ZAZA-344769 format. One record per residue (C-alpha): x, y, z; residue in three letters; residue number from 0. Coordinates in Angstrom, 1 decimal. Example, Ala and Ser with C-alpha at 12.3 -4.5 7.8 and 13.67 -1.06 7.14 Angstrom:
<pts>
<pt <12.3 -4.5 7.8> 'ALA' 0>;
<pt <13.7 -1.1 7.1> 'SER' 1>;
</pts>
This chain:
<pts>
<pt <-10.3 -46.1 -90.6> 'MET' 0>;
<pt <-11.7 -44.6 -93.0> 'SER' 1>;
<pt <-11.9 -40.9 -94.2> 'THR' 2>;
<pt <-16.1 -41.6 -93.0> 'SER' 3>;
<pt <-15.4 -43.4 -90.1> 'GLN' 4>;
<pt <-13.2 -40.6 -88.9> 'ALA' 5>;
<pt <-15.3 -38.3 -89.2> 'SER' 6>;
<pt <-18.5 -39.9 -87.0> 'HIS' 7>;
<pt <-15.3 -39.7 -84.3> 'LYS' 8>;
<pt <-17.5 -38.4 -81.0> 'GLU' 9>;
<pt <-15.3 -34.8 -81.0> 'PRO' 10>;
<pt <-12.9 -34.4 -78.1> 'SER' 11>;
<pt <-14.9 -32.4 -74.4> 'ARG' 12>;
<pt <-13.4 -30.7 -72.3> 'LYS' 13>;
<pt <-13.8 -31.1 -69.3> 'LYS' 14>;
<pt <-16.1 -28.3 -67.5> 'ILE' 15>;
<pt <-15.4 -26.6 -64.0> 'GLN' 16>;
<pt <-16.4 -23.8 -61.9> 'ALA' 17>;
<pt <-16.2 -20.5 -63.1> 'ILE' 18>;
<pt <-14.0 -18.7 -61.2> 'ARG' 19>;
<pt <-14.5 -17.3 -58.0> 'GLY' 20>;
<pt <-17.3 -19.7 -57.3> 'MET' 21>;
<pt <-16.3 -22.5 -55.0> 'ASN' 22>;
<pt <-18.4 -25.3 -54.5> 'ASP' 23>;
<pt <-18.7 -26.1 -50.8> 'LEU' 24>;
<pt <-18.0 -29.7 -50.1> 'LEU' 25>;
<pt <-19.3 -31.7 -47.3> 'PRO' 26>;
<pt <-16.4 -31.9 -45.4> 'ALA' 27>;
<pt <-16.9 -27.9 -44.9> 'GLN' 28>;
<pt <-20.9 -27.9 -44.9> 'SER' 29>;
<pt <-20.5 -29.1 -41.5> 'ALA' 30>;
<pt <-19.2 -25.7 -40.6> 'LEU' 31>;
<pt <-20.9 -23.5 -42.1> 'TRP' 32>;
<pt <-24.4 -25.7 -40.7> 'GLN' 33>;
<pt <-22.4 -25.4 -37.7> 'TYR' 34>;
<pt <-21.7 -21.2 -38.3> 'VAL' 35>;
<pt <-25.3 -20.4 -39.6> 'GLU' 36>;
<pt <-27.3 -22.5 -36.6> 'GLY' 37>;
<pt <-25.8 -20.3 -34.0> 'HIS' 38>;
<pt <-27.1 -17.2 -36.4> 'VAL' 39>;
<pt <-30.4 -18.6 -37.0> 'GLN' 40>;
<pt <-31.2 -19.1 -33.2> 'THR' 41>;
<pt <-29.8 -15.8 -32.5> 'LEU' 42>;
<pt <-31.6 -13.6 -34.5> 'MET' 43>;
<pt <-34.9 -15.4 -32.8> 'LYS' 44>;
<pt <-34.0 -15.0 -29.6> 'ARG' 45>;
<pt <-33.5 -11.0 -30.9> 'TYR' 46>;
<pt <-36.8 -11.2 -32.6> 'GLY' 47>;
<pt <-36.0 -11.0 -35.9> 'TYR' 48>;
<pt <-37.9 -12.7 -38.6> 'ALA' 49>;
<pt <-36.1 -14.0 -41.6> 'GLU' 50>;
<pt <-37.2 -12.5 -45.2> 'ILE' 51>;
<pt <-35.7 -14.1 -48.9> 'ARG' 52>;
<pt <-35.9 -12.6 -52.1> 'THR' 53>;
<pt <-34.0 -13.7 -55.4> 'PRO' 54>;
<pt <-31.4 -13.0 -55.9> 'ILE' 55>;
<pt <-31.4 -11.0 -59.2> 'ILE' 56>;
<pt <-33.3 -7.4 -59.8> 'GLU' 57>;
<pt <-33.5 -5.1 -62.0> 'GLN' 58>;
<pt <-30.3 -3.4 -62.2> 'THR' 59>;
<pt <-31.7 -0.2 -61.8> 'ALA' 60>;
<pt <-32.3 -0.7 -57.8> 'LEU' 61>;
<pt <-28.7 -0.9 -57.0> 'PHE' 62>;
<pt <-27.8 1.5 -59.3> 'LYS' 63>;
<pt <-30.1 4.4 -57.3> 'ARG' 64>;
<pt <-29.5 3.0 -54.0> 'SER' 65>;
<pt <-25.8 1.8 -53.9> 'ILE' 66>;
<pt <-24.4 5.0 -56.2> 'GLY' 67>;
<pt <-23.9 5.4 -59.7> 'GLU' 68>;
<pt <-20.2 6.3 -59.2> 'VAL' 69>;
<pt <-19.5 2.9 -56.2> 'THR' 70>;
<pt <-16.6 0.8 -57.9> 'ASP' 71>;
<pt <-19.0 -2.2 -57.3> 'ILE' 72>;
<pt <-21.8 -0.5 -59.1> 'VAL' 73>;
<pt <-18.5 1.1 -61.9> 'GLU' 74>;
<pt <-17.0 -2.2 -62.2> 'LYS' 75>;
<pt <-18.3 -5.8 -60.5> 'GLU' 76>;
<pt <-22.0 -6.4 -61.0> 'MET' 77>;
<pt <-22.8 -8.8 -63.2> 'TYR' 78>;
<pt <-25.4 -7.1 -65.0> 'THR' 79>;
<pt <-27.1 -8.7 -68.2> 'PHE' 80>;
<pt <-30.3 -8.1 -70.4> 'GLU' 81>;
<pt <-32.9 -10.4 -70.4> 'ASP' 82>;
<pt <-34.8 -11.6 -72.9> 'ARG' 83>;
<pt <-37.3 -8.8 -72.8> 'ASN' 84>;
<pt <-34.5 -6.4 -73.0> 'GLY' 85>;
<pt <-34.6 -5.4 -68.8> 'ASP' 86>;
<pt <-31.5 -5.2 -67.5> 'SER' 87>;
<pt <-30.8 -7.4 -64.7> 'LEU' 88>;
<pt <-27.7 -7.7 -62.0> 'THR' 89>;
<pt <-26.8 -11.0 -60.2> 'LEU' 90>;
<pt <-27.2 -9.2 -56.2> 'ARG' 91>;
<pt <-24.2 -7.2 -55.0> 'PRO' 92>;
<pt <-25.7 -7.4 -51.4> 'GLU' 93>;
<pt <-28.7 -7.1 -49.5> 'GLY' 94>;
<pt <-30.1 -3.9 -47.9> 'THR' 95>;
<pt <-30.7 -2.9 -51.0> 'ALA' 96>;
<pt <-33.5 -5.8 -52.0> 'SER' 97>;
<pt <-34.7 -6.1 -48.3> 'CYS' 98>;
<pt <-35.1 -2.7 -48.8> 'VAL' 99>;
<pt <-37.3 -3.4 -52.2> 'ARG' 100>;
<pt <-39.6 -6.0 -51.0> 'ALA' 101>;
<pt <-40.2 -4.5 -47.4> 'ALA' 102>;
<pt <-41.9 -1.6 -49.6> 'MET' 103>;
<pt <-42.9 -3.7 -52.3> 'GLU' 104>;
<pt <-45.2 -5.8 -49.9> 'HIS' 105>;
<pt <-46.1 -2.7 -47.6> 'GLY' 106>;
<pt <-43.8 -4.2 -44.4> 'LEU' 107>;
<pt <-42.4 -0.8 -44.1> 'LEU' 108>;
<pt <-46.4 0.9 -43.5> 'HIS' 109>;
<pt <-47.2 2.8 -40.3> 'ASN' 110>;
<pt <-45.0 -0.1 -38.5> 'GLN' 111>;
<pt <-41.5 -1.2 -37.4> 'THR' 112>;
<pt <-39.7 -4.3 -39.3> 'GLN' 113>;
<pt <-37.1 -6.0 -37.9> 'ARG' 114>;
<pt <-35.6 -8.5 -40.9> 'LEU' 115>;
<pt <-33.1 -11.0 -41.3> 'TRP' 116>;
<pt <-31.7 -13.3 -44.7> 'TYR' 117>;
<pt <-29.1 -14.8 -45.5> 'GLN' 118>;
<pt <-28.0 -16.2 -49.3> 'GLY' 119>;
<pt <-25.0 -15.9 -52.2> 'PRO' 120>;
<pt <-24.0 -12.5 -53.5> 'MET' 121>;
<pt <-22.2 -11.2 -57.0> 'PHE' 122>;
<pt <-19.2 -9.2 -57.6> 'ARG' 123>;
<pt <-16.7 -9.5 -59.6> 'HIS' 124>;
<pt <-13.2 -9.0 -58.6> 'GLU' 125>;
<pt <-10.5 -10.4 -58.5> 'ARG' 126>;
<pt <-10.9 -13.1 -56.3> 'PRO' 127>;
<pt <-8.9 -14.5 -53.5> 'GLN' 128>;
<pt <-9.3 -16.6 -49.7> 'LYS' 129>;
<pt <-12.3 -15.5 -48.0> 'GLY' 130>;
<pt <-13.8 -13.0 -50.9> 'ARG' 131>;
<pt <-14.7 -14.7 -54.2> 'TYR' 132>;
<pt <-17.2 -13.4 -56.9> 'ARG' 133>;
<pt <-20.0 -15.3 -55.5> 'GLN' 134>;
<pt <-19.5 -14.7 -51.5> 'PHE' 135>;
<pt <-22.8 -15.6 -48.9> 'HIS' 136>;
<pt <-23.1 -13.4 -46.5> 'GLN' 137>;
<pt <-25.3 -12.6 -44.1> 'VAL' 138>;
<pt <-27.9 -9.2 -42.9> 'GLY' 139>;
<pt <-29.5 -7.7 -40.0> 'VAL' 140>;
<pt <-32.0 -4.9 -40.9> 'GLU' 141>;
<pt <-34.3 -2.9 -38.4> 'ALA' 142>;
<pt <-36.7 -0.3 -40.3> 'PHE' 143>;
<pt <-39.0 2.7 -38.1> 'GLY' 144>;
<pt <-36.7 3.5 -35.3> 'LEU' 145>;
<pt <-34.6 6.2 -35.5> 'GLU' 146>;
<pt <-33.2 6.3 -31.6> 'GLY' 147>;
<pt <-28.8 5.4 -30.6> 'PRO' 148>;
<pt <-31.1 2.6 -28.3> 'ASP' 149>;
<pt <-31.7 0.8 -32.2> 'ILE' 150>;
<pt <-28.4 0.7 -33.3> 'ASP' 151>;
<pt <-27.0 -0.1 -30.1> 'ALA' 152>;
<pt <-29.2 -3.8 -30.4> 'GLU' 153>;
<pt <-27.6 -4.1 -33.6> 'THR' 154>;
<pt <-24.2 -3.9 -32.6> 'ILE' 155>;
<pt <-25.2 -5.9 -29.4> 'LEU' 156>;
<pt <-26.7 -9.0 -31.2> 'LEU' 157>;
<pt <-23.2 -8.9 -33.1> 'SER' 158>;
<pt <-21.2 -9.1 -30.3> 'ALA' 159>;
<pt <-23.5 -12.4 -28.6> 'ARG' 160>;
<pt <-22.9 -14.3 -32.2> 'LEU' 161>;
<pt <-19.3 -13.8 -31.6> 'TRP' 162>;
<pt <-19.4 -14.4 -28.4> 'LYS' 163>;
<pt <-21.2 -17.7 -28.9> 'ALA' 164>;
<pt <-18.5 -18.3 -31.8> 'LEU' 165>;
<pt <-14.8 -17.8 -29.4> 'GLY' 166>;
<pt <-14.1 -14.6 -31.7> 'LEU' 167>;
<pt <-14.8 -12.1 -28.9> 'TYR' 168>;
<pt <-11.2 -11.8 -28.1> 'GLU' 169>;
<pt <-10.8 -12.1 -31.7> 'HIS' 170>;
<pt <-12.4 -8.7 -33.0> 'VAL' 171>;
<pt <-12.6 -5.3 -33.0> 'THR' 172>;
<pt <-15.6 -2.9 -33.2> 'LEU' 173>;
<pt <-14.5 0.5 -34.7> 'GLU' 174>;
<pt <-16.8 3.4 -34.7> 'LEU' 175>;
<pt <-17.7 6.6 -36.9> 'ASN' 176>;
<pt <-20.6 8.9 -37.1> 'SER' 177>;
<pt <-20.9 10.6 -41.1> 'LEU' 178>;
<pt <-24.0 12.9 -39.3> 'GLY' 179>;
<pt <-26.2 14.2 -41.7> 'SER' 180>;
<pt <-26.9 14.8 -45.2> 'SER' 181>;
<pt <-26.2 18.5 -45.0> 'GLN' 182>;
<pt <-23.4 18.2 -42.2> 'ALA' 183>;
<pt <-21.7 15.5 -45.3> 'ARG' 184>;
<pt <-22.0 18.0 -48.4> 'ALA' 185>;
<pt <-20.4 21.0 -46.2> 'ALA' 186>;
<pt <-17.8 18.1 -44.7> 'TYR' 187>;
<pt <-17.7 17.4 -48.6> 'ARG' 188>;
<pt <-15.8 20.4 -49.5> 'ASP' 189>;
<pt <-13.4 20.7 -46.4> 'THR' 190>;
<pt <-12.2 17.1 -47.1> 'LEU' 191>;
<pt <-11.9 18.7 -51.4> 'VAL' 192>;
<pt <-9.7 21.8 -50.4> 'ALA' 193>;
<pt <-7.5 19.0 -48.1> 'TYR' 194>;
<pt <-6.9 16.9 -50.4> 'PHE' 195>;
<pt <-6.8 19.2 -53.5> 'GLU' 196>;
<pt <-3.3 20.8 -51.5> 'GLN' 197>;
<pt <-1.8 17.4 -51.1> 'HIS' 198>;
<pt <-2.5 16.5 -54.6> 'TYR' 199>;
<pt <0.7 15.5 -55.7> 'ALA' 200>;
<pt <0.2 13.1 -53.0> 'LEU' 201>;
<pt <-2.9 10.9 -54.3> 'LEU' 202>;
<pt <-3.0 7.7 -56.1> 'ASP' 203>;
<pt <-4.5 7.4 -59.5> 'GLU' 204>;
<pt <-8.2 5.7 -57.6> 'ASP' 205>;
<pt <-7.7 8.6 -54.9> 'SER' 206>;
<pt <-7.9 11.6 -57.8> 'ARG' 207>;
<pt <-10.7 9.7 -59.7> 'ARG' 208>;
<pt <-12.4 9.6 -56.3> 'ARG' 209>;
<pt <-11.8 13.2 -55.5> 'LEU' 210>;
<pt <-14.7 14.2 -58.1> 'ILE' 211>;
<pt <-16.9 11.1 -57.5> 'SER' 212>;
<pt <-16.6 10.6 -53.9> 'ASN' 213>;
<pt <-14.0 12.3 -51.8> 'PRO' 214>;
<pt <-15.0 10.1 -48.4> 'MET' 215>;
<pt <-13.8 7.2 -50.0> 'ARG' 216>;
<pt <-10.7 8.3 -50.2> 'ILE' 217>;
<pt <-10.3 8.8 -46.6> 'LEU' 218>;
<pt <-10.8 4.6 -46.8> 'ASP' 219>;
<pt <-8.3 3.6 -48.7> 'SER' 220>;
<pt <-5.5 0.8 -48.0> 'LYS' 221>;
<pt <-2.9 2.5 -49.6> 'ASN' 222>;
<pt <0.2 3.6 -47.3> 'PRO' 223>;
<pt <1.8 6.1 -48.7> 'ALA' 224>;
<pt <-1.0 8.1 -48.2> 'MET' 225>;
<pt <-1.8 6.9 -44.3> 'ALA' 226>;
<pt <0.2 10.4 -42.9> 'GLU' 227>;
<pt <-1.3 12.6 -45.2> 'MET' 228>;
<pt <-5.1 10.7 -44.6> 'LEU' 229>;
<pt <-4.1 11.1 -40.9> 'ASP' 230>;
<pt <-3.9 14.6 -40.7> 'ALA' 231>;
<pt <-7.2 14.9 -42.5> 'ALA' 232>;
<pt <-10.0 16.8 -41.6> 'PRO' 233>;
<pt <-12.1 14.9 -39.2> 'ARG' 234>;
<pt <-16.1 14.3 -40.4> 'LEU' 235>;
<pt <-16.9 13.9 -36.5> 'MET' 236>;
<pt <-15.5 17.7 -35.8> 'ASP' 237>;
<pt <-18.4 19.1 -38.5> 'HIS' 238>;
<pt <-21.5 17.2 -37.4> 'LEU' 239>;
<pt <-24.0 18.3 -36.3> 'ASP' 240>;
<pt <-25.6 18.5 -32.9> 'ASP' 241>;
<pt <-28.7 15.9 -33.8> 'ALA' 242>;
<pt <-25.6 14.3 -35.1> 'SER' 243>;
<pt <-23.3 14.0 -32.4> 'HIS' 244>;
<pt <-26.0 13.7 -29.5> 'ALA' 245>;
<pt <-26.9 10.3 -31.1> 'HIS' 246>;
<pt <-23.0 9.0 -31.2> 'PHE' 247>;
<pt <-23.1 9.9 -27.6> 'GLU' 248>;
<pt <-26.0 8.3 -26.5> 'GLN' 249>;
<pt <-24.5 5.0 -28.8> 'LEU' 250>;
<pt <-21.3 5.4 -26.9> 'CYS' 251>;
<pt <-22.6 5.3 -23.3> 'ALA' 252>;
<pt <-25.4 2.4 -24.5> 'MET' 253>;
<pt <-22.4 0.6 -25.8> 'LEU' 254>;
<pt <-19.6 1.6 -22.5> 'ASP' 255>;
<pt <-23.2 0.3 -20.1> 'ALA' 256>;
<pt <-23.1 -3.0 -21.9> 'ALA' 257>;
<pt <-19.5 -3.7 -21.6> 'GLY' 258>;
<pt <-18.3 -4.0 -25.4> 'ILE' 259>;
<pt <-14.7 -1.9 -25.9> 'GLY' 260>;
<pt <-14.8 0.2 -29.4> 'TYR' 261>;
<pt <-12.5 1.9 -31.2> 'VAL' 262>;
<pt <-13.1 5.6 -32.6> 'ILE' 263>;
<pt <-12.1 5.1 -36.5> 'ASN' 264>;
<pt <-13.3 9.0 -38.2> 'PRO' 265>;
<pt <-11.8 7.8 -41.3> 'ARG' 266>;
<pt <-14.3 4.5 -41.3> 'LEU' 267>;
<pt <-16.8 5.9 -44.2> 'VAL' 268>;
<pt <-17.6 2.4 -45.9> 'ARG' 269>;
<pt <-18.5 1.9 -49.0> 'GLY' 270>;
<pt <-22.4 2.6 -50.0> 'LEU' 271>;
<pt <-23.7 6.1 -50.9> 'ASP' 272>;
<pt <-26.8 5.2 -48.8> 'TYR' 273>;
<pt <-24.8 5.4 -44.8> 'TYR' 274>;
<pt <-25.8 8.2 -42.2> 'GLY' 275>;
<pt <-24.9 9.2 -38.5> 'ARG' 276>;
<pt <-23.6 5.5 -37.2> 'THR' 277>;
<pt <-21.3 3.4 -38.8> 'VAL' 278>;
<pt <-19.5 0.6 -37.4> 'PHE' 279>;
<pt <-17.0 -2.5 -38.9> 'GLU' 280>;
<pt <-16.1 -5.4 -36.5> 'TRP' 281>;
<pt <-12.0 -6.5 -36.7> 'THR' 282>;
<pt <-9.9 -9.3 -36.4> 'THR' 283>;
<pt <-5.8 -9.1 -37.3> 'THR' 284>;
<pt <-5.5 -12.1 -38.0> 'ALA' 285>;
<pt <-6.2 -12.8 -41.8> 'LEU' 286>;
<pt <-3.8 -10.0 -43.1> 'GLY' 287>;
<pt <-5.0 -7.2 -45.5> 'SER' 288>;
<pt <-9.1 -9.1 -45.2> 'GLN' 289>;
<pt <-9.1 -7.9 -41.7> 'GLY' 290>;
<pt <-13.5 -6.4 -42.1> 'THR' 291>;
<pt <-15.5 -9.2 -40.5> 'VAL' 292>;
<pt <-18.7 -8.3 -40.2> 'CYS' 293>;
<pt <-20.1 -3.9 -41.1> 'ALA' 294>;
<pt <-22.8 -1.9 -41.2> 'GLY' 295>;
<pt <-24.8 1.2 -40.2> 'GLY' 296>;
<pt <-27.8 3.6 -40.6> 'ARG' 297>;
<pt <-29.3 4.3 -43.4> 'TYR' 298>;
<pt <-32.6 7.1 -42.9> 'ASP' 299>;
<pt <-32.4 7.8 -45.6> 'GLY' 300>;
<pt <-32.7 5.3 -48.5> 'LEU' 301>;
<pt <-36.3 4.1 -48.1> 'VAL' 302>;
<pt <-37.3 7.7 -49.8> 'GLU' 303>;
<pt <-34.1 7.5 -52.2> 'GLN' 304>;
<pt <-35.8 3.6 -53.4> 'LEU' 305>;
<pt <-39.5 5.9 -53.3> 'GLY' 306>;
<pt <-40.6 5.4 -50.5> 'GLY' 307>;
<pt <-41.7 7.4 -47.0> 'LYS' 308>;
<pt <-39.0 8.5 -45.1> 'PRO' 309>;
<pt <-38.3 5.5 -42.9> 'THR' 310>;
<pt <-35.1 5.3 -40.9> 'PRO' 311>;
<pt <-33.2 2.1 -41.0> 'ALA' 312>;
<pt <-30.2 0.2 -39.4> 'VAL' 313>;
<pt <-28.4 -2.7 -40.3> 'GLY' 314>;
<pt <-25.5 -5.0 -40.8> 'PHE' 315>;
<pt <-23.8 -8.2 -42.7> 'ALA' 316>;
<pt <-21.0 -10.3 -42.6> 'LEU' 317>;
<pt <-19.5 -12.7 -44.7> 'GLY' 318>;
<pt <-19.2 -16.3 -43.9> 'ILE' 319>;
<pt <-17.3 -17.6 -46.1> 'GLU' 320>;
<pt <-14.9 -14.3 -44.0> 'ARG' 321>;
<pt <-16.0 -16.2 -41.2> 'LEU' 322>;
<pt <-15.7 -20.4 -41.7> 'VAL' 323>;
<pt <-11.9 -18.6 -42.4> 'LEU' 324>;
<pt <-11.2 -16.7 -39.4> 'LEU' 325>;
<pt <-12.5 -19.7 -37.1> 'LEU' 326>;
<pt <-10.4 -21.9 -38.6> 'GLU' 327>;
<pt <-6.6 -19.5 -39.2> 'THR' 328>;
<pt <-7.7 -19.1 -35.1> 'LEU' 329>;
<pt <-8.4 -23.0 -34.5> 'GLU' 330>;
<pt <-11.6 -22.4 -32.4> 'LEU' 331>;
<pt <-13.7 -24.9 -35.3> 'VAL' 332>;
<pt <-15.6 -27.2 -32.1> 'PRO' 333>;
<pt <-16.1 -31.6 -32.5> 'ASP' 334>;
<pt <-19.4 -30.7 -33.2> 'THR' 335>;
<pt <-18.8 -28.1 -35.9> 'ALA' 336>;
<pt <-16.8 -30.9 -37.6> 'ARG' 337>;
<pt <-20.2 -33.0 -39.6> 'GLY' 338>;
<pt <-18.5 -36.3 -38.5> 'GLU' 339>;
<pt <-20.3 -39.4 -37.2> 'LEU' 340>;
<pt <-21.0 -40.1 -33.4> 'ASP' 341>;
<pt <-21.9 -44.6 -33.9> 'VAL' 342>;
<pt <-21.4 -47.2 -37.3> 'TYR' 343>;
<pt <-23.4 -49.3 -36.9> 'LEU' 344>;
<pt <-21.8 -52.4 -38.8> 'LEU' 345>;
<pt <-23.0 -55.6 -40.4> 'PRO' 346>;
<pt <-20.6 -57.9 -39.8> 'MET' 347>;
<pt <-21.5 -60.0 -42.4> 'ASP' 348>;
<pt <-24.8 -59.5 -44.7> 'ASP' 349>;
<pt <-27.0 -61.4 -42.2> 'SER' 350>;
<pt <-26.9 -59.1 -40.3> 'ALA' 351>;
<pt <-28.0 -56.5 -42.9> 'ASN' 352>;
<pt <-31.6 -55.9 -41.8> 'ALA' 353>;
<pt <-30.7 -56.1 -37.9> 'ALA' 354>;
<pt <-28.2 -53.1 -38.7> 'ALA' 355>;
<pt <-31.0 -50.8 -40.4> 'LEU' 356>;
<pt <-33.5 -52.1 -38.3> 'LEU' 357>;
<pt <-31.1 -50.7 -34.7> 'LEU' 358>;
<pt <-30.3 -47.8 -36.7> 'GLY' 359>;
<pt <-33.6 -46.5 -36.8> 'GLU' 360>;
<pt <-34.6 -47.6 -33.5> 'ARG' 361>;
<pt <-31.6 -45.7 -31.7> 'LEU' 362>;
<pt <-32.0 -42.7 -33.9> 'ARG' 363>;
<pt <-35.9 -42.7 -32.5> 'GLU' 364>;
<pt <-34.5 -42.7 -28.9> 'ALA' 365>;
<pt <-31.8 -40.1 -29.7> 'LEU' 366>;
<pt <-33.2 -37.7 -31.9> 'PRO' 367>;
<pt <-29.9 -35.6 -32.1> 'ALA' 368>;
<pt <-27.3 -39.2 -32.7> 'LEU' 369>;
<pt <-25.2 -39.1 -35.8> 'ARG' 370>;
<pt <-25.3 -42.5 -36.9> 'ALA' 371>;
<pt <-25.0 -44.1 -40.3> 'GLN' 372>;
<pt <-25.8 -48.3 -41.1> 'VAL' 373>;
<pt <-23.3 -50.3 -43.8> 'HIS' 374>;
<pt <-24.6 -50.9 -46.8> 'CYS' 375>;
<pt <-23.3 -52.0 -49.8> 'GLY' 376>;
<pt <-21.1 -54.8 -48.1> 'GLY' 377>;
<pt <-18.1 -56.7 -49.0> 'GLY' 378>;
<pt <-15.7 -58.3 -46.3> 'SER' 379>;
<pt <-15.3 -57.9 -42.8> 'PHE' 380>;
<pt <-12.0 -56.0 -43.2> 'LYS' 381>;
<pt <-13.6 -54.0 -46.2> 'SER' 382>;
<pt <-16.2 -53.4 -43.5> 'ARG' 383>;
<pt <-14.0 -51.6 -41.2> 'MET' 384>;
<pt <-12.3 -49.9 -43.0> 'LYS' 385>;
<pt <-15.0 -47.8 -43.6> 'LYS' 386>;
<pt <-16.4 -47.9 -40.2> 'ALA' 387>;
<pt <-12.9 -46.3 -39.3> 'ASP' 388>;
<pt <-13.3 -44.0 -42.7> 'ARG' 389>;
<pt <-16.8 -42.6 -42.2> 'SER' 390>;
<pt <-15.0 -40.4 -38.9> 'GLY' 391>;
<pt <-17.7 -42.1 -36.5> 'ALA' 392>;
<pt <-16.0 -42.5 -32.6> 'ARG' 393>;
<pt <-17.7 -45.8 -32.1> 'LEU' 394>;
<pt <-19.0 -49.2 -34.4> 'ALA' 395>;
<pt <-21.5 -51.3 -33.7> 'LEU' 396>;
<pt <-20.9 -54.6 -34.8> 'LEU' 397>;
<pt <-24.1 -57.1 -35.5> 'LEU' 398>;
<pt <-23.4 -60.6 -35.9> 'GLY' 399>;
<pt <-24.0 -64.6 -35.3> 'GLU' 400>;
<pt <-23.4 -64.2 -32.0> 'ASP' 401>;
<pt <-24.9 -60.6 -31.0> 'GLU' 402>;
<pt <-28.0 -61.7 -33.2> 'LEU' 403>;
<pt <-28.6 -64.5 -31.4> 'ALA' 404>;
<pt <-27.9 -62.2 -28.0> 'GLU' 405>;
<pt <-29.8 -59.4 -29.3> 'ARG' 406>;
<pt <-26.9 -57.5 -28.2> 'SER' 407>;
<pt <-23.6 -55.2 -30.2> 'VAL' 408>;
<pt <-20.8 -55.2 -30.0> 'THR' 409>;
<pt <-19.4 -51.5 -29.0> 'LEU' 410>;
<pt <-15.8 -50.7 -30.7> 'LYS' 411>;
<pt <-13.9 -47.6 -29.6> 'PHE' 412>;
<pt <-12.2 -46.2 -33.0> 'LEU' 413>;
<pt <-11.2 -43.6 -32.0> 'ARG' 414>;
<pt <-9.3 -44.4 -28.4> 'GLU' 415>;
<pt <-7.7 -46.8 -27.2> 'GLU' 416>;
<pt <-10.0 -49.7 -25.0> 'ARG' 417>;
<pt <-11.2 -52.3 -24.7> 'GLU' 418>;
<pt <-14.3 -53.9 -26.7> 'GLN' 419>;
<pt <-17.6 -54.6 -24.8> 'GLN' 420>;
<pt <-20.9 -56.1 -25.2> 'ARG' 421>;
<pt <-24.1 -54.0 -24.5> 'HIS' 422>;
<pt <-27.6 -55.2 -24.9> 'ARG' 423>;
<pt <-29.5 -54.0 -27.3> 'GLN' 424>;
<pt <-31.9 -52.6 -24.8> 'ALA' 425>;
<pt <-29.6 -50.5 -22.9> 'GLU' 426>;
<pt <-27.4 -49.5 -26.1> 'LEU' 427>;
<pt <-29.4 -45.4 -25.7> 'ALA' 428>;
<pt <-29.0 -45.3 -22.4> 'GLU' 429>;
<pt <-25.2 -46.1 -23.2> 'THR' 430>;
<pt <-24.7 -43.9 -25.2> 'LEU' 431>;
<pt <-26.1 -41.6 -23.7> 'THR' 432>;
<pt <-23.6 -42.0 -22.1> 'SER' 433>;
<pt <-20.4 -42.6 -23.5> 'LEU' 434>;
<pt <-21.1 -39.5 -26.2> 'LEU' 435>;
<pt <-21.9 -37.1 -23.2> 'GLU' 436>;
<pt <-20.9 -33.5 -23.5> 'GLY' 437>;
<pt <-22.3 -34.1 -27.8> 'ASP' 438>;
<pt <-25.3 -33.8 -29.7> 'PRO' 439>;
<pt <-26.3 -37.3 -28.0> 'VAL' 440>;
<pt <-26.2 -36.5 -24.9> 'ALA' 441>;
</pts>
């Protein structure tokens, strides 16, 4: 090869892969996600919550003003960049601030209450680990304009009903605390700082930094070397103002009446600056260190903090990745959430292709929930049967010369040791309903 020929060789191209911590959701996984999201959507309708969808990019100032500039999220984890106009923009790290911004911008909070929910991707630049990624997906619930403990209780009851629907209720624990009013927290902050200064030698590097910027976050430390010292720290619950104390007692009474068990955790403070009064988490021991499945609380000052009128608010967020991981870990994924087909319509040779397509359409018309796939692409009968088996379908419907002549179909069980059956096409919908009873087709 000459030098001139070599210079015109196509340069080698490095394979492009997904960004670390931002994962593809493959077809084998998406069915389980749809199962979870379907339960969420149904539940939100039952409780009268309306869906809101916001952009994934917002002005950086929105998150600095709402989350707090000295939080880990703002300091270390946000994906922030300048656009061509020089404006600072950020991929949303959480959903509450965007929901509040949208509600204010479109007048949804003016002399009215709102119950809103959303779902979608969020972004944080942190070390990826199982169930915790740089692009992750959350479901969020936000209620505005209601200040009593009843809406706090309903929010928790809503989340509890989701766990029951997914079979998770016995595997999660509700943890509760109250952060009181901003004035109570300010007084408590001084008491807490004095305590930590007495035990300064026991604080790790991260806690020493937080001692100046956000001392309450030290209580949330998972460092086992600090556990005994943190357990003995002054409790915010002992410094609550009277109104917050009454609010918390009424909330607990409502949960007691509803039969919802809980644990009061005085170290539960949450990681975002906008929380006040009620805070809660649903936790599990089934996922190791990634134990929080859902978290939320009351944030009465956030709307005013972002330039609106004082508006009471409460909400929560749950991570879909972690919820899916919990279902898989506990082996609570039902067959209906695996995305498997009910039937595979198989023309035994090309002469039956058109008849198989038409039969598939008639079955879908008669049975709207039927999960059916028609074989396309030809091939030998042996190769067609292999594709039917690999499809995951429970039943294969075979159409050959005899079946076409008789307007019948041969039914082959792919997952059970049962004899083949011949059925008239006119009665097939009723037959399938009986055979697949208990599944969506029934």
